[in-house]
Each structure stands twice: as structure tokens, then as C-alpha cells.
MDTraj code that builds the backbone (N, CA, C; nanometers):
import mdtraj as md
import numpy as np

residues = "MET ILE LEU ASN ARG ARG LYS GLY ILE ILE SER SER ASP PRO ALA ARG HIS VAL GLU LYS ALA THR GLU LYS VAL ILE VAL MET THR ASN GLN TYR LYS ILE VAL GLY SER ILE TYR ALA HIS PRO GLY THR ARG VAL LEU ASP MET LEU ASN GLY PRO GLY GLU PHE ILE PRO LEU THR ASN VAL ILE VAL TYR ASN LEU GLY GLY ASP LYS GLU LEU ASP ARG PRO ALA PHE VAL ALA VAL PRO LYS ARG ALA ILE ASN MET LEU ILE GLU ALA GLU PHE THR PRO GLU GLU GLY LEU".split()
xyz = np.array([
    [-4.9228, -2.9213, -8.3511],
    [-5.0237, -2.9552, -8.3136],
    [-5.1010, -2.9093, -8.3275],
    [-5.1876, -2.9553, -8.3308],
    [-5.4019, -2.9930, -8.2952],
    [-5.4058, -3.0288, -8.1609],
    [-5.4838, -3.0701, -8.0431],
    [-5.5390, -3.0911, -7.9795],
    [-5.6986, -3.0674, -7.8698],
    [-5.7595, -3.1072, -7.9443],
    [-5.8871, -3.1014, -7.8868],
    [-5.9888, -3.1742, -7.7792],
    [-5.9629, -3.1527, -7.6650],
    [-5.9804, -3.2401, -7.5053],
    [-6.1380, -3.2690, -7.6379],
    [-6.2299, -3.2010, -7.6349],
    [-6.3495, -3.1935, -7.6348],
    [-6.3637, -3.3259, -7.7007],
    [-6.3123, -3.3789, -7.8030],
    [-6.2864, -3.5191, -7.9224],
    [-6.2429, -3.5402, -7.9300],
    [-6.1111, -3.5484, -7.7915],
    [-6.0326, -3.6982, -7.7796],
    [-5.8744, -3.6635, -7.9119],
    [-5.9215, -3.5397, -8.0443],
    [-5.7684, -3.5449, -8.1199],
    [-5.6780, -3.4627, -8.1183],
    [-5.6489, -3.5208, -8.1195],
    [-5.4091, -3.4946, -8.1036],
    [-5.3900, -3.5374, -8.2536],
    [-5.3486, -3.3892, -8.3286],
    [-5.3033, -3.4499, -8.4519],
    [-5.1743, -3.3600, -8.4647],
    [-5.1496, -3.3750, -8.5658],
    [-5.0416, -3.2409, -8.6235],
    [-5.1037, -3.1657, -8.7378],
    [-5.2005, -3.2690, -8.8316],
    [-5.3030, -3.1804, -8.9523],
    [-5.4077, -3.3251, -8.9156],
    [-5.5230, -3.1682, -8.9080],
    [-5.6284, -3.2638, -8.8789],
    [-5.7139, -3.3178, -9.0380],
    [-5.6760, -3.3266, -9.1328],
    [-5.6372, -3.3947, -9.2941],
    [-5.5963, -3.5498, -9.2154],
    [-5.5477, -3.5782, -9.1253],
    [-5.5089, -3.6816, -9.1369],
    [-5.4871, -3.7716, -8.9872],
    [-5.5953, -3.7286, -8.9653],
    [-5.7438, -3.7472, -8.8319],
    [-5.7855, -3.8857, -8.7984],
    [-5.7578, -4.0167, -8.7335],
    [-5.7692, -4.1249, -8.7390],
    [-5.9489, -4.1944, -8.6522],
    [-6.0272, -4.1691, -8.6823],
    [-6.1391, -4.1834, -8.6292],
    [-6.1111, -4.3400, -8.5327],
    [-6.1463, -4.3304, -8.4004],
    [-6.1291, -4.4667, -8.3226],
    [-6.2913, -4.5094, -8.2252],
    [-6.2673, -4.5884, -8.2170],
    [-6.4381, -4.5977, -8.1084],
    [-6.3465, -4.6682, -7.9532],
    [-6.4697, -4.6521, -7.9192],
    [-6.4710, -4.6493, -7.7195],
    [-6.5246, -4.7426, -7.7187],
    [-6.4583, -4.7930, -7.6166],
    [-6.5184, -4.9161, -7.5244],
    [-6.5129, -4.9020, -7.4114],
    [-6.5951, -4.9368, -7.3327],
    [-6.6284, -4.8762, -7.1636],
    [-6.4792, -5.0558, -7.1030],
    [-6.4792, -5.0560, -7.0416],
    [-6.3919, -5.1155, -6.9629],
    [-6.3883, -5.1371, -6.8481],
    [-6.3119, -5.2455, -6.7364],
    [-6.3451, -5.2814, -6.6377],
    [-6.1801, -5.3391, -6.5836],
    [-6.0822, -5.2245, -6.5220],
    [-5.9724, -5.3710, -6.4643],
    [-5.9015, -5.3799, -6.3368],
    [-5.8883, -5.5581, -6.3549],
    [-5.8865, -5.5954, -6.2375],
    [-5.6797, -5.5885, -6.2155],
    [-5.6293, -5.5308, -6.1682],
    [-5.5510, -5.5528, -6.1109],
    [-5.4990, -5.6117, -5.9261],
    [-5.3591, -5.6763, -5.9598],
    [-5.4129, -5.7009, -5.7838],
    [-5.3809, -5.5793, -5.6410],
    [-5.3922, -5.4679, -5.7485],
    [-5.4093, -5.3462, -5.6469],
    [-5.5802, -5.2675, -5.6537],
    [-5.6018, -5.2755, -5.7482],
    [-5.7029, -5.2273, -5.7911],
    [-5.7802, -5.1996, -5.8506],
    [-5.9403, -5.2105, -5.8380],
    [-6.0510, -5.1809, -6.0077],
    [-6.0336, -5.0471, -6.0221],
    [-6.0525, -5.0594, -6.2382],
    [-5.9987, -5.0106, -6.2846],
    [-6.1203, -4.9533, -6.3580],
    [-6.1702, -4.8035, -6.4059],
    [-6.2881, -4.8001, -6.5076],
    [-6.2845, -4.7564, -6.6112],
    [-6.2850, -4.7764, -6.7292],
    [-6.2574, -4.6335, -6.7982],
    [-6.2675, -4.6438, -6.8829],
    [-6.2468, -4.5729, -6.9748],
    [-6.2562, -4.6216, -7.2249],
    [-6.1535, -4.6536, -7.2097],
    [-6.1359, -4.6933, -7.3148],
    [-6.0445, -4.7594, -7.4263],
    [-6.0909, -4.7170, -7.5427],
    [-5.9948, -4.6534, -7.6606],
    [-5.9928, -4.6416, -7.7835],
    [-5.8875, -4.7388, -7.8575],
    [-6.0036, -4.7691, -7.9656],
    [-5.9076, -4.8615, -8.0320],
    [-6.0072, -4.8053, -8.2278],
    [-5.8954, -4.8761, -8.2967],
    [-5.9362, -4.8295, -8.4540],
    [-6.0762, -4.9662, -8.4115],
    [-6.2102, -4.8637, -8.5475],
    [-6.2836, -4.9414, -8.5821],
    [-6.2535, -5.0943, -8.6089],
    [-6.3009, -5.1805, -8.5975],
    [-6.2887, -5.3442, -8.5996],
    [-6.1641, -5.4086, -8.5195],
    [-6.1074, -5.2996, -8.4756],
    [-6.0914, -5.4352, -8.3292],
    [-6.0492, -5.4407, -8.1552],
    [-6.0178, -5.5703, -8.2537],
    [-6.1637, -5.6520, -8.0720],
    [-6.0602, -5.5573, -7.9470],
    [-6.0698, -5.5169, -7.8670],
    [-5.9860, -5.5441, -7.7201],
    [-5.8519, -5.6395, -7.6627],
    [-5.9034, -5.7413, -7.7534],
    [-5.8046, -5.8590, -7.7015],
    [-5.6859, -5.8452, -7.8089],
    [-5.7313, -5.7631, -7.8783],
    [-5.5911, -5.7329, -8.0060],
    [-5.5015, -5.6133, -7.9825],
    [-5.5709, -5.5656, -7.8463],
    [-5.5030, -5.5188, -7.7916],
    [-5.3800, -5.5249, -7.7356],
    [-5.4743, -5.6185, -7.5820],
    [-5.3743, -5.7186, -7.5156],
    [-5.2450, -5.7778, -7.5940],
    [-5.2914, -5.8379, -7.6617],
    [-5.2228, -5.9507, -7.7504],
    [-5.1271, -5.8566, -7.8593],
    [-5.1967, -5.7262, -7.8450],
    [-5.0677, -5.6792, -7.9770],
    [-4.9483, -5.6040, -7.9221],
    [-4.9504, -5.4902, -8.0081],
    [-4.7253, -5.4245, -7.9953],
    [-4.7566, -5.3311, -7.8518],
    [-4.6829, -5.2720, -7.8026],
    [-4.6563, -5.1963, -7.6747],
    [-4.7046, -5.2691, -7.5216],
    [-4.6523, -5.2177, -7.4412],
    [-4.6370, -5.2680, -7.3467],
    [-4.8175, -5.2313, -7.1820],
    [-4.7941, -5.1211, -7.2298],
    [-4.9612, -5.0595, -7.1405],
    [-5.0398, -5.0781, -7.2642],
    [-5.1861, -5.0986, -7.2142],
    [-5.3337, -5.0039, -7.2156],
    [-5.3588, -4.8801, -7.1494],
    [-5.3728, -4.7938, -7.2878],
    [-5.4067, -4.6448, -7.2357],
    [-5.5445, -4.6240, -7.2070],
    [-5.5880, -4.6150, -7.0819],
    [-5.6772, -4.5125, -6.9986],
    [-5.7530, -4.4078, -7.0354],
    [-5.8989, -4.3751, -7.0771],
    [-5.9088, -4.2155, -6.9830],
    [-6.0656, -4.1955, -6.9709],
    [-6.1244, -4.1619, -6.8821],
    [-6.1888, -4.0953, -6.7871],
    [-6.2154, -4.2336, -6.7234],
    [-6.1615, -4.1711, -6.6910],
    [-6.1085, -4.3056, -6.5385],
    [-6.1340, -4.3386, -6.4016],
    [-6.1412, -4.3941, -6.3975],
    [-6.2586, -4.4201, -6.2135],
    [-6.1359, -4.5421, -6.1276],
    [-6.0683, -4.4983, -5.9913],
    [-5.9546, -4.5804, -5.9431],
    [-6.0517, -4.6071, -5.8497],
    [-6.0466, -4.7881, -5.8269],
    [-6.1139, -4.7985, -5.6619],
    [-6.0110, -4.8677, -5.6182],
    [-6.0293, -4.8975, -5.4963],
    [-5.9580, -5.0008, -5.4421],
    [-6.0252, -5.1334, -5.4947],
    [-5.8858, -5.2767, -5.5035],
    [-5.9309, -5.4221, -5.5326],
    [-6.0859, -5.4214, -5.5021],
    [-6.1488, -5.3760, -5.4010],
    [-6.2659, -5.4626, -5.2898],
    [-6.4060, -5.4135, -5.3925],
    [-6.3570, -5.2847, -5.4920],
    [-6.4475, -5.1660, -5.6271],
    [-6.5009, -5.1089, -5.4534],
    [-6.4802, -5.0802, -5.2769],
    [-6.5762, -5.0416, -5.2856],
    [-6.5452, -4.8400, -5.2230],
    [-6.3845, -4.8577, -5.2501],
    [-6.4516, -4.7056, -5.2102],
    [-6.3333, -4.6545, -5.3079],
    [-6.3739, -4.5449, -5.4316],
    [-6.3244, -4.4930, -5.5126],
    [-6.2027, -4.3560, -5.3960],
    [-6.0766, -4.4438, -5.4830],
    [-5.9892, -4.3622, -5.4433],
    [-5.8982, -4.2323, -5.5554],
    [-5.9521, -4.2342, -5.7246],
    [-5.9067, -4.0695, -5.7943],
    [-5.9819, -4.1241, -5.9100],
    [-6.0178, -4.0436, -5.9993],
    [-6.1076, -3.9553, -6.1020],
    [-5.9387, -3.9031, -6.1670],
    [-5.8785, -3.9838, -6.2397],
    [-5.7917, -3.9345, -6.3137],
    [-5.7691, -3.9181, -6.4839],
    [-5.7784, -3.8289, -6.5415],
    [-5.8230, -3.7812, -6.6768],
    [-5.7447, -3.9580, -6.7393],
    [-5.6566, -3.9976, -6.7082],
    [-5.5594, -4.0571, -6.8479],
    [-5.4870, -4.1558, -6.7454],
    [-5.4285, -4.2803, -6.7425],
    [-5.4196, -4.3915, -6.7030],
    [-5.3148, -4.4638, -6.7884],
    [-5.2320, -4.5191, -6.7994],
    [-5.2001, -4.6212, -6.8885],
    [-5.1057, -4.7413, -6.7937],
    [-5.1960, -4.8798, -6.7964],
    [-5.2329, -4.9859, -6.7277],
    [-5.1530, -5.0491, -6.7559],
    [-5.0063, -5.1291, -6.6485],
    [-4.8662, -5.1979, -6.7737],
    [-4.9610, -5.2922, -6.8165],
    [-4.9749, -5.3901, -6.9517],
    [-5.0444, -5.5140, -6.9752],
    [-4.9810, -5.6427, -6.8994],
    [-4.8781, -5.6307, -6.8149],
    [-4.7975, -5.7346, -6.6845],
    [-4.9222, -5.7291, -6.6114],
    [-5.0346, -5.6089, -6.4927],
    [-5.0607, -5.6276, -6.4301],
    [-5.1470, -5.6460, -6.4346],
    [-5.2888, -5.5996, -6.5865],
    [-5.3741, -5.7098, -6.5573],
    [-5.4476, -5.8018, -6.5336],
    [-5.5090, -5.8346, -6.4342],
    [-5.5826, -5.9118, -6.4139],
    [-5.6577, -6.0535, -6.4439],
    [-5.7608, -5.8868, -6.5029],
    [-5.8600, -5.9277, -6.6014],
    [-5.9254, -5.8626, -6.6146],
    [-5.9786, -5.8236, -6.7688],
    [-6.0284, -5.7270, -6.8662],
    [-6.1402, -5.7496, -6.8790],
    [-6.2525, -5.6510, -6.8384],
    [-6.4095, -5.7049, -6.9048],
    [-6.4743, -5.6118, -7.0209],
    [-6.5322, -5.6009, -7.0674],
    [-6.5778, -5.4817, -7.1926],
    [-6.6935, -5.5105, -7.0746],
    [-6.7589, -5.3193, -7.0603],
    [-6.8719, -5.3588, -6.9965],
    [-6.9354, -5.2248, -7.0250],
    [-7.0524, -5.2501, -7.0343],
    [-7.2085, -5.1216, -7.1272],
    [-7.2518, -4.9727, -6.9934],
    [-7.2305, -4.9117, -6.9383],
    [-7.1410, -4.8320, -6.8867],
    [-7.0502, -4.7074, -6.8851],
    [-7.0309, -4.5909, -6.8320],
    [-6.9955, -4.5353, -6.8661],
    [-6.8548, -4.4924, -6.6837],
    [-6.8738, -4.4678, -6.7229],
    [-6.7583, -4.4529, -6.5616],
    [-6.8456, -4.3662, -6.4630],
    [-6.8843, -4.2684, -6.5099],
    [-6.9445, -4.2406, -6.4084],
    [-7.0342, -4.2518, -6.3729],
    [-7.1061, -4.4118, -6.3851],
    [-7.2335, -4.4580, -6.3396],
    [-7.1301, -4.5686, -6.2071],
    [-7.0579, -4.6442, -6.2317],
    [-6.9599, -4.7017, -6.1329],
    [-7.0113, -4.8009, -6.1544],
    [-7.0117, -4.9187, -6.0624],
    [-7.0635, -5.0438, -6.0412],
    [-7.1991, -5.0446, -5.9477],
])
top = md.Topology()
chain = top.add_chain()
for i, resn in enumerate(residues, 1):
    res = top.add_residue(resn, chain, resSeq=i)
    for name in ("N", "CA", "C"):
        top.add_atom(name, md.element.get_by_symbol(name[0]), res)
traj = md.Trajectory(xyz[None], top)
């Protein structure tokens, strides 16, 4: 297995690498505001990921805030957000480092 953290590639065979598009999102739950990046196959909408199979939405380069968004709580590299916990998901134009 090859892991290239710089490019976000995980593959057992580099010839089978699948390109993915990065979308910046804000996810609101009952407890947190989560800012991060979601990865989707080109041509796939974020809505398709929410309505598709699986119970979680994977996010990388994450900043977790309190619900009010005024206090940063953590900066994990990866978070799997349960779809059932999502109250609202907003596609954003900024990077997680920029915050809100």
C-alpha cells in the first residue's frame, strides 16, 4: 500500500489512482461547527454524497468550533461525521485555515 500524505493518495497500485475533487464545507451539528475539506469524484455533487450509501461523511484538514463558532476546539487531520448528525452542510469558498 502506498500512502502519499502530501497528495492524499492511498493506493495499493499507483496505476489505479482515482482523482478526486476537493470541496470546502461547513458542517453544522447539534454540538459543533466543523470546517473542512470533502473529497468527491469529479462530477459528483456534495448532495450526492449526503444522499448516497454510507453512514459517514469524511472530512480532512478540519477545524472544530463550538456551536456558536467563536471558540476553536480542535484541529484534527480527519473527522468522519455521521450523516444523521448533520443539521446543515454549506459549500464554502475559503480554506479551513482562514476560518469564518
